[in-house]
C-alpha beads as a LAMMPS data file, in Angstrom:
LAMMPS data file: protein, C-alpha beads

361 atoms
360 bonds

1 atom types
1 bond types

-500.0 500.0 xlo xhi
-500.0 500.0 ylo yhi
-500.0 500.0 zlo zhi

Masses

1 110.0

Atoms # bond

1 1 1 149.617 -287.749 89.515
2 1 1 146.713 -286.242 91.279
3 1 1 146.896 -287.164 95.114
4 1 1 143.158 -289.018 94.856
5 1 1 142.529 -292.574 96.611
6 1 1 141.990 -294.323 93.035
7 1 1 145.715 -293.605 92.021
8 1 1 147.157 -294.663 95.288
9 1 1 148.674 -298.508 95.619
10 1 1 146.420 -301.248 96.954
11 1 1 147.361 -304.413 98.879
12 1 1 145.498 -307.329 96.992
13 1 1 146.327 -310.813 98.575
14 1 1 149.980 -311.276 97.807
15 1 1 150.402 -308.264 95.406
16 1 1 150.608 -304.465 95.593
17 1 1 148.640 -303.099 92.923
18 1 1 150.056 -299.639 91.359
19 1 1 146.586 -298.101 91.558
20 1 1 142.915 -298.790 92.402
21 1 1 141.423 -298.830 88.849
22 1 1 141.012 -302.320 87.471
23 1 1 140.046 -303.232 83.925
24 1 1 136.825 -305.053 83.925
25 1 1 136.161 -308.077 81.798
26 1 1 134.766 -307.588 78.181
27 1 1 134.283 -310.057 75.615
28 1 1 135.593 -308.819 72.257
29 1 1 135.266 -311.969 70.081
30 1 1 139.010 -311.726 68.790
31 1 1 140.276 -315.189 69.334
32 1 1 141.614 -317.064 66.631
33 1 1 140.732 -320.556 65.534
34 1 1 140.116 -323.389 67.833
35 1 1 139.486 -320.225 70.410
36 1 1 142.872 -319.531 70.780
37 1 1 144.517 -316.234 72.075
38 1 1 146.917 -314.735 69.312
39 1 1 149.263 -311.564 68.931
40 1 1 146.890 -308.886 69.051
41 1 1 145.100 -310.333 72.290
42 1 1 148.674 -309.934 74.032
43 1 1 149.125 -306.196 72.524
44 1 1 145.771 -305.334 73.375
45 1 1 146.187 -306.397 77.110
46 1 1 149.914 -305.138 77.099
47 1 1 148.393 -301.708 76.021
48 1 1 146.447 -301.048 79.205
49 1 1 148.601 -302.878 81.656
50 1 1 148.717 -299.522 83.457
51 1 1 145.697 -300.738 85.529
52 1 1 146.193 -301.827 88.844
53 1 1 144.651 -305.138 87.747
54 1 1 143.625 -306.692 84.487
55 1 1 140.587 -309.044 84.430
56 1 1 140.450 -310.904 81.130
57 1 1 137.678 -311.272 78.864
58 1 1 135.711 -314.255 80.055
59 1 1 137.241 -317.360 78.779
60 1 1 135.140 -320.675 78.588
61 1 1 136.286 -323.666 81.003
62 1 1 135.594 -326.394 78.260
63 1 1 133.913 -326.986 75.216
64 1 1 130.406 -327.367 76.625
65 1 1 131.034 -324.081 78.163
66 1 1 130.990 -322.102 74.802
67 1 1 128.266 -319.511 74.131
68 1 1 129.677 -317.020 71.314
69 1 1 132.045 -317.467 68.424
70 1 1 135.558 -316.316 68.684
71 1 1 135.737 -316.125 72.367
72 1 1 138.924 -317.614 73.954
73 1 1 138.958 -320.779 75.991
74 1 1 141.504 -322.157 78.779
75 1 1 140.926 -325.769 78.022
76 1 1 143.568 -326.746 75.312
77 1 1 147.068 -326.987 75.274
78 1 1 146.863 -324.407 72.171
79 1 1 144.755 -322.016 74.129
80 1 1 147.383 -322.513 77.361
81 1 1 150.410 -321.322 75.124
82 1 1 148.005 -318.238 73.461
83 1 1 147.395 -317.137 77.230
84 1 1 151.249 -317.656 78.061
85 1 1 151.924 -314.723 75.338
86 1 1 149.371 -312.606 76.719
87 1 1 150.581 -312.765 80.259
88 1 1 154.022 -312.521 79.346
89 1 1 153.172 -309.065 77.527
90 1 1 151.320 -307.742 80.266
91 1 1 153.893 -308.358 82.990
92 1 1 156.851 -307.341 80.623
93 1 1 155.015 -303.966 81.289
94 1 1 154.573 -304.206 84.910
95 1 1 151.132 -305.110 85.057
96 1 1 149.194 -307.684 86.839
97 1 1 146.425 -310.102 85.275
98 1 1 143.664 -312.416 86.260
99 1 1 141.835 -314.752 84.041
100 1 1 138.083 -314.946 84.379
101 1 1 136.601 -318.375 84.219
102 1 1 133.544 -318.914 82.145
103 1 1 130.703 -321.361 81.677
104 1 1 127.499 -319.722 79.818
105 1 1 125.216 -322.826 80.699
106 1 1 122.132 -322.609 78.677
107 1 1 123.305 -319.116 76.879
108 1 1 124.344 -321.115 73.930
109 1 1 123.165 -323.315 70.885
110 1 1 123.672 -326.629 69.326
111 1 1 125.863 -324.805 66.736
112 1 1 128.398 -323.909 69.110
113 1 1 128.239 -327.261 71.035
114 1 1 130.460 -330.267 70.080
115 1 1 128.379 -332.749 68.314
116 1 1 125.255 -330.618 68.115
117 1 1 124.521 -331.176 71.945
118 1 1 122.054 -329.542 73.647
119 1 1 123.338 -326.530 76.064
120 1 1 123.246 -327.567 79.790
121 1 1 121.309 -325.480 82.991
122 1 1 120.030 -326.465 86.255
123 1 1 116.799 -326.542 84.556
124 1 1 115.361 -327.166 81.077
125 1 1 114.069 -323.459 80.828
126 1 1 114.333 -321.936 77.507
127 1 1 115.834 -318.570 77.580
128 1 1 113.981 -315.709 75.782
129 1 1 116.503 -314.121 73.103
130 1 1 118.791 -315.239 70.110
131 1 1 122.091 -316.918 70.358
132 1 1 125.055 -315.645 68.519
133 1 1 126.166 -318.474 66.013
134 1 1 128.518 -318.696 63.230
135 1 1 125.456 -319.031 61.198
136 1 1 123.943 -315.812 62.534
137 1 1 121.316 -314.950 65.301
138 1 1 119.420 -318.373 66.056
139 1 1 116.537 -318.595 68.612
140 1 1 117.652 -319.918 71.942
141 1 1 116.726 -323.814 72.511
142 1 1 115.660 -325.434 75.508
143 1 1 118.424 -326.612 77.510
144 1 1 119.087 -329.902 78.825
145 1 1 118.803 -330.001 82.733
146 1 1 122.134 -331.201 84.056
147 1 1 121.594 -334.530 86.359
148 1 1 122.922 -334.598 89.960
149 1 1 125.715 -337.288 88.940
150 1 1 127.159 -334.741 86.306
151 1 1 127.687 -331.593 88.609
152 1 1 130.956 -333.064 89.868
153 1 1 132.221 -332.830 86.276
154 1 1 131.121 -329.578 86.047
155 1 1 133.128 -328.644 89.133
156 1 1 135.813 -330.471 87.344
157 1 1 135.982 -328.393 84.387
158 1 1 136.581 -325.061 86.666
159 1 1 139.325 -327.020 88.588
160 1 1 141.125 -328.156 85.344
161 1 1 140.644 -324.774 83.906
162 1 1 142.254 -323.206 86.935
163 1 1 145.195 -325.356 86.690
164 1 1 145.644 -324.415 82.978
165 1 1 145.390 -320.497 84.385
166 1 1 148.375 -321.419 86.587
167 1 1 150.204 -322.856 83.736
168 1 1 149.268 -319.951 81.652
169 1 1 151.394 -317.666 83.828
170 1 1 148.335 -315.548 85.563
171 1 1 148.373 -313.884 88.509
172 1 1 145.098 -315.085 89.747
173 1 1 141.655 -316.063 88.463
174 1 1 138.178 -315.027 88.632
175 1 1 134.803 -317.153 88.735
176 1 1 132.229 -315.418 86.527
177 1 1 129.257 -316.224 88.738
178 1 1 126.924 -313.178 87.216
179 1 1 125.158 -311.920 84.062
180 1 1 122.926 -314.841 83.324
181 1 1 125.495 -317.696 82.776
182 1 1 125.834 -321.310 84.333
183 1 1 126.609 -320.537 87.865
184 1 1 124.164 -317.371 88.044
185 1 1 121.425 -319.688 86.486
186 1 1 121.860 -321.992 89.411
187 1 1 121.958 -318.936 92.278
188 1 1 118.467 -317.538 91.092
189 1 1 115.128 -318.764 91.585
190 1 1 113.939 -317.671 88.128
191 1 1 116.072 -320.410 86.430
192 1 1 116.811 -322.864 89.264
193 1 1 113.791 -325.273 89.805
194 1 1 115.811 -328.149 90.904
195 1 1 114.574 -330.382 93.756
196 1 1 118.061 -331.853 94.628
197 1 1 120.431 -330.591 96.718
198 1 1 121.396 -327.849 94.384
199 1 1 117.918 -326.365 94.295
200 1 1 115.361 -325.192 96.563
201 1 1 116.721 -323.233 99.171
202 1 1 119.206 -319.934 98.631
203 1 1 122.114 -321.919 100.393
204 1 1 121.184 -325.021 98.230
205 1 1 121.185 -322.626 95.431
206 1 1 124.692 -321.338 96.293
207 1 1 125.913 -324.806 96.634
208 1 1 127.492 -324.951 93.123
209 1 1 129.190 -322.033 92.930
210 1 1 130.387 -322.631 96.969
211 1 1 131.936 -326.218 95.472
212 1 1 133.477 -324.653 92.348
213 1 1 135.021 -321.762 94.496
214 1 1 136.450 -324.509 96.923
215 1 1 137.856 -326.555 94.014
216 1 1 139.797 -323.271 92.466
217 1 1 140.883 -322.168 95.744
218 1 1 142.685 -325.759 96.079
219 1 1 144.768 -324.705 93.051
220 1 1 145.445 -320.768 93.732
221 1 1 144.821 -320.111 97.265
222 1 1 141.808 -318.116 98.221
223 1 1 144.014 -314.994 98.021
224 1 1 144.681 -314.878 94.229
225 1 1 140.706 -315.866 93.659
226 1 1 137.767 -313.422 93.022
227 1 1 134.177 -314.059 92.434
228 1 1 131.850 -311.838 90.088
229 1 1 128.316 -311.512 90.955
230 1 1 125.545 -309.340 89.341
231 1 1 122.353 -309.430 91.885
232 1 1 120.437 -307.207 89.890
233 1 1 121.237 -307.392 86.159
234 1 1 118.455 -309.221 84.254
235 1 1 120.707 -309.854 81.393
236 1 1 120.246 -313.208 79.614
237 1 1 116.844 -313.605 80.849
238 1 1 117.723 -313.679 84.496
239 1 1 115.764 -313.185 87.609
240 1 1 115.386 -313.503 91.371
241 1 1 112.357 -312.508 93.767
242 1 1 114.672 -311.475 96.405
243 1 1 117.969 -310.371 95.144
244 1 1 118.985 -309.021 98.458
245 1 1 118.324 -311.964 100.492
246 1 1 119.656 -314.197 97.750
247 1 1 122.912 -312.582 97.274
248 1 1 123.330 -311.960 101.150
249 1 1 123.299 -315.616 101.853
250 1 1 125.724 -316.358 98.539
251 1 1 128.300 -314.089 99.930
252 1 1 128.005 -315.665 103.463
253 1 1 128.939 -318.795 101.642
254 1 1 132.057 -317.235 99.941
255 1 1 133.414 -315.552 103.170
256 1 1 134.758 -318.924 104.269
257 1 1 137.252 -318.963 101.553
258 1 1 139.311 -316.056 102.296
259 1 1 139.130 -314.699 98.708
260 1 1 141.167 -311.913 97.142
261 1 1 137.992 -309.896 95.984
262 1 1 134.184 -309.803 95.146
263 1 1 133.382 -308.005 91.867
264 1 1 130.142 -306.757 91.984
265 1 1 128.031 -305.517 88.584
266 1 1 125.836 -302.963 90.487
267 1 1 123.555 -302.280 87.516
268 1 1 121.126 -303.810 84.859
269 1 1 122.226 -304.028 81.479
270 1 1 118.624 -303.688 80.568
271 1 1 118.342 -300.089 82.469
272 1 1 116.033 -300.939 84.880
273 1 1 116.521 -299.000 88.381
274 1 1 116.523 -302.217 90.533
275 1 1 116.690 -301.168 94.391
276 1 1 119.597 -303.178 96.334
277 1 1 121.479 -302.130 99.276
278 1 1 125.026 -302.405 97.955
279 1 1 126.503 -300.984 101.083
280 1 1 125.217 -303.596 103.143
281 1 1 126.475 -306.332 100.825
282 1 1 129.614 -304.591 100.615
283 1 1 129.781 -304.671 104.612
284 1 1 128.633 -308.509 104.517
285 1 1 132.054 -309.306 102.574
286 1 1 134.769 -309.750 104.763
287 1 1 137.310 -309.179 101.885
288 1 1 138.020 -306.321 98.910
289 1 1 135.126 -305.045 97.409
290 1 1 135.235 -304.531 93.752
291 1 1 132.548 -302.195 92.434
292 1 1 131.652 -302.076 88.589
293 1 1 128.714 -300.318 86.650
294 1 1 129.179 -296.755 84.753
295 1 1 131.800 -295.589 87.473
296 1 1 133.462 -292.416 86.061
297 1 1 136.395 -290.958 87.886
298 1 1 134.352 -288.749 90.198
299 1 1 131.943 -291.501 91.241
300 1 1 135.210 -293.675 91.850
301 1 1 136.908 -291.408 94.065
302 1 1 133.606 -291.097 96.103
303 1 1 132.912 -294.808 96.528
304 1 1 136.774 -295.049 97.538
305 1 1 136.617 -292.280 100.005
306 1 1 133.576 -293.212 101.695
307 1 1 134.491 -297.026 101.895
308 1 1 131.932 -298.123 99.614
309 1 1 134.545 -299.852 97.359
310 1 1 138.279 -300.681 97.835
311 1 1 138.617 -300.860 93.933
312 1 1 136.704 -299.609 91.100
313 1 1 136.647 -301.278 87.664
314 1 1 136.285 -299.740 84.391
315 1 1 134.961 -301.598 81.035
316 1 1 133.994 -299.472 77.941
317 1 1 136.698 -296.613 79.015
318 1 1 139.307 -298.964 78.532
319 1 1 138.160 -299.768 74.905
320 1 1 139.067 -296.602 73.498
321 1 1 141.770 -295.377 76.141
322 1 1 144.314 -298.049 76.374
323 1 1 146.093 -295.310 79.073
324 1 1 143.039 -294.854 80.781
325 1 1 144.804 -294.492 84.281
326 1 1 147.041 -291.779 82.985
327 1 1 144.332 -290.077 81.352
328 1 1 142.428 -290.225 84.532
329 1 1 145.237 -288.817 86.370
330 1 1 145.767 -286.006 84.145
331 1 1 142.276 -285.293 83.996
332 1 1 142.059 -285.717 80.099
333 1 1 139.189 -285.926 78.004
334 1 1 138.529 -289.410 77.180
335 1 1 138.007 -291.200 73.761
336 1 1 134.797 -292.913 72.519
337 1 1 134.759 -296.217 71.398
338 1 1 133.425 -297.316 68.288
339 1 1 130.428 -299.450 68.721
340 1 1 130.631 -301.223 65.299
341 1 1 134.153 -302.651 66.467
342 1 1 133.395 -303.557 69.737
343 1 1 132.954 -307.141 68.950
344 1 1 134.682 -309.298 66.335
345 1 1 136.873 -308.191 63.661
346 1 1 140.842 -307.765 64.022
347 1 1 143.081 -304.925 64.899
348 1 1 140.719 -302.102 63.895
349 1 1 138.677 -300.696 66.959
350 1 1 140.902 -303.062 69.108
351 1 1 144.640 -302.194 69.550
352 1 1 144.981 -299.120 67.131
353 1 1 143.272 -296.677 69.573
354 1 1 146.124 -293.988 70.404
355 1 1 147.443 -293.364 73.736
356 1 1 147.788 -289.810 74.827
357 1 1 151.678 -288.990 74.760
358 1 1 153.071 -286.956 77.701
359 1 1 156.123 -284.864 76.016
360 1 1 159.124 -284.668 78.025
361 1 1 160.117 -281.670 79.784

Bonds

1 1 1 2
2 1 2 3
3 1 3 4
4 1 4 5
5 1 5 6
6 1 6 7
7 1 7 8
8 1 8 9
9 1 9 10
10 1 10 11
11 1 11 12
12 1 12 13
13 1 13 14
14 1 14 15
15 1 15 16
16 1 16 17
17 1 17 18
18 1 18 19
19 1 19 20
20 1 20 21
21 1 21 22
22 1 22 23
23 1 23 24
24 1 24 25
25 1 25 26
26 1 26 27
27 1 27 28
28 1 28 29
29 1 29 30
30 1 30 31
31 1 31 32
32 1 32 33
33 1 33 34
34 1 34 35
35 1 35 36
36 1 36 37
37 1 37 38
38 1 38 39
39 1 39 40
40 1 40 41
41 1 41 42
42 1 42 43
43 1 43 44
44 1 44 45
45 1 45 46
46 1 46 47
47 1 47 48
48 1 48 49
49 1 49 50
50 1 50 51
51 1 51 52
52 1 52 53
53 1 53 54
54 1 54 55
55 1 55 56
56 1 56 57
57 1 57 58
58 1 58 59
59 1 59 60
60 1 60 61
61 1 61 62
62 1 62 63
63 1 63 64
64 1 64 65
65 1 65 66
66 1 66 67
67 1 67 68
68 1 68 69
69 1 69 70
70 1 70 71
71 1 71 72
72 1 72 73
73 1 73 74
74 1 74 75
75 1 75 76
76 1 76 77
77 1 77 78
78 1 78 79
79 1 79 80
80 1 80 81
81 1 81 82
82 1 82 83
83 1 83 84
84 1 84 85
85 1 85 86
86 1 86 87
87 1 87 88
88 1 88 89
89 1 89 90
90 1 90 91
91 1 91 92
92 1 92 93
93 1 93 94
94 1 94 95
95 1 95 96
96 1 96 97
97 1 97 98
98 1 98 99
99 1 99 100
100 1 100 101
101 1 101 102
102 1 102 103
103 1 103 104
104 1 104 105
105 1 105 106
106 1 106 107
107 1 107 108
108 1 108 109
109 1 109 110
110 1 110 111
111 1 111 112
112 1 112 113
113 1 113 114
114 1 114 115
115 1 115 116
116 1 116 117
117 1 117 118
118 1 118 119
119 1 119 120
120 1 120 121
121 1 121 122
122 1 122 123
123 1 123 124
124 1 124 125
125 1 125 126
126 1 126 127
127 1 127 128
128 1 128 129
129 1 129 130
130 1 130 131
131 1 131 132
132 1 132 133
133 1 133 134
134 1 134 135
135 1 135 136
136 1 136 137
137 1 137 138
138 1 138 139
139 1 139 140
140 1 140 141
141 1 141 142
142 1 142 143
143 1 143 144
144 1 144 145
145 1 145 146
146 1 146 147
147 1 147 148
148 1 148 149
149 1 149 150
150 1 150 151
151 1 151 152
152 1 152 153
153 1 153 154
154 1 154 155
155 1 155 156
156 1 156 157
157 1 157 158
158 1 158 159
159 1 159 160
160 1 160 161
161 1 161 162
162 1 162 163
163 1 163 164
164 1 164 165
165 1 165 166
166 1 166 167
167 1 167 168
168 1 168 169
169 1 169 170
170 1 170 171
171 1 171 172
172 1 172 173
173 1 173 174
174 1 174 175
175 1 175 176
176 1 176 177
177 1 177 178
178 1 178 179
179 1 179 180
180 1 180 181
181 1 181 182
182 1 182 183
183 1 183 184
184 1 184 185
185 1 185 186
186 1 186 187
187 1 187 188
188 1 188 189
189 1 189 190
190 1 190 191
191 1 191 192
192 1 192 193
193 1 193 194
194 1 194 195
195 1 195 196
196 1 196 197
197 1 197 198
198 1 198 199
199 1 199 200
200 1 200 201
201 1 201 202
202 1 202 203
203 1 203 204
204 1 204 205
205 1 205 206
206 1 206 207
207 1 207 208
208 1 208 209
209 1 209 210
210 1 210 211
211 1 211 212
212 1 212 213
213 1 213 214
214 1 214 215
215 1 215 216
216 1 216 217
217 1 217 218
218 1 218 219
219 1 219 220
220 1 220 221
221 1 221 222
222 1 222 223
223 1 223 224
224 1 224 225
225 1 225 226
226 1 226 227
227 1 227 228
228 1 228 229
229 1 229 230
230 1 230 231
231 1 231 232
232 1 232 233
233 1 233 234
234 1 234 235
235 1 235 236
236 1 236 237
237 1 237 238
238 1 238 239
239 1 239 240
240 1 240 241
241 1 241 242
242 1 242 243
243 1 243 244
244 1 244 245
245 1 245 246
246 1 246 247
247 1 247 248
248 1 248 249
249 1 249 250
250 1 250 251
251 1 251 252
252 1 252 253
253 1 253 254
254 1 254 255
255 1 255 256
256 1 256 257
257 1 257 258
258 1 258 259
259 1 259 260
260 1 260 261
261 1 261 262
262 1 262 263
263 1 263 264
264 1 264 265
265 1 265 266
266 1 266 267
267 1 267 268
268 1 268 269
269 1 269 270
270 1 270 271
271 1 271 272
272 1 272 273
273 1 273 274
274 1 274 275
275 1 275 276
276 1 276 277
277 1 277 278
278 1 278 279
279 1 279 280
280 1 280 281
281 1 281 282
282 1 282 283
283 1 283 284
284 1 284 285
285 1 285 286
286 1 286 287
287 1 287 288
288 1 288 289
289 1 289 290
290 1 290 291
291 1 291 292
292 1 292 293
293 1 293 294
294 1 294 295
295 1 295 296
296 1 296 297
297 1 297 298
298 1 298 299
299 1 299 300
300 1 300 301
301 1 301 302
302 1 302 303
303 1 303 304
304 1 304 305
305 1 305 306
306 1 306 307
307 1 307 308
308 1 308 309
309 1 309 310
310 1 310 311
311 1 311 312
312 1 312 313
313 1 313 314
314 1 314 315
315 1 315 316
316 1 316 317
317 1 317 318
318 1 318 319
319 1 319 320
320 1 320 321
321 1 321 322
322 1 322 323
323 1 323 324
324 1 324 325
325 1 325 326
326 1 326 327
327 1 327 328
328 1 328 329
329 1 329 330
330 1 330 331
331 1 331 332
332 1 332 333
333 1 333 334
334 1 334 335
335 1 335 336
336 1 336 337
337 1 337 338
338 1 338 339
339 1 339 340
340 1 340 341
341 1 341 342
342 1 342 343
343 1 343 344
344 1 344 345
345 1 345 346
346 1 346 347
347 1 347 348
348 1 348 349
349 1 349 350
350 1 350 351
351 1 351 352
352 1 352 353
353 1 353 354
354 1 354 355
355 1 355 356
356 1 356 357
357 1 357 358
358 1 358 359
359 1 359 360
360 1 360 361
């Protein structure tokens, strides 16, 4: 393999990663009944086990956390068993895999909630756009603002999910605090209008994430827990008046947990060119920094050699290239994913993308 930093081993917490290529979390909407991971999910992840680290698709920590059809959870015995099949398949191929813990907050709909309940959020602010439900696209509704006395219950959902992930055989977990979902909704001043200890100042807005992180690290230890942030992403109608100050403060809160890594989505899905000093954020975090967002091999090499990142995660390229690591190492052309089969469906566009086979000498 080419002697570049991206293919070198890396020490992440208690693990030695085979390379610095991370498979980013990607929702694929292919869980079975009851949001249970199934056989084809195990095959899909095992095919991509040559990544230094796999971070799974976001997985809801409770029925309340569901925001999309056919997304896996980590809150039922059946889901734990389904994920055990996945982790065994990846480990059998010599890979490492973390589970991403997820609560969508207001990015849901009564059709996706138990007993048709309203989605919950830091504040009762209706997001623009539509929810994807089993009955098709539906306008988002105004969520119910969580009461202060309910917050320990939310933290408990993450703690229980972290315990379940341990039983499922994962190597660690990633707390999803980006992309406009519940924890991100608390972090940003565009969605958090609270007047209690979880609103107002930046430190208060970061309190829920800090308490969730503390709870999860008590289960796993900090060196097997990561956090995902997306400071400039406006996806799911999320915003903040001063992202650099807000996320600088958040990183300051997270540093006390000795985390395995900080995983940062460095762009905006909406395509805006928001200015942000990524190097400053990277320098503010004491541990491993994973960069994400439109990276290719050349850009990843530059970030690793300049110290802008320690690891780089790839999303879309892993869909059509299960052997992405090998293709990058051999400078082989990458296959392109069929956009019509990215979300939902069966094995087509999921496990049927061929690997590049190297002929024996």
